[in-house]
N, C-alpha and C positions, 0 to 999 in steps of 0.2 A: 300768807305770802308762800309759804311753802307749797301748798295743796295749788296754788295755781299752776305755779314753776311745774309742779308732777303732771298737771293736766296737759301742759304745754309739750311736755316731752313724752307723753303718751301720744298725742295729737300726731307729733312729729315722726314718731317710731311707727304710728297705725299707717301715715300718708306714705310713709317710705315703703312699707311691708306692700302695700296696695300698689304702689308704682313699679317695684320689682316683680310683682306678681304679674301685673299688665304687661312689662316687659317681656315677662317670661313667655307668657302666652303668644305675644306678636311673634317672637324668636320661632316659636312650635310651629305657628300658622306658617311662616314665611319658610322654614325648612321642609315641612309637607306640601306646600305649594310648588317650592323649587324641583324636588325628587319625581313629582309626578309629570309625565309628559301632558302638553296642552291638548285637549281634546277639542277638536271643531264641532259644532251644533251639527244635529241631522240636517239632511238635505231638507227634510219635510218642513223644519221649521224656518228654515232659510227663505223657501219659496212661498210661504204663508205669510209674510210680512209684506 
């Protein structure tokens, strides 16, 4: 019984760690996107469409 409980808590801890890591990465990407000005695509790419 104790082993099973330890596995459950380990899984919960790993899940929380992964969720926080993904949240931090997403936040870092969003902050990077906000600081860079939006770049329009080159005219050649637009005319080739």
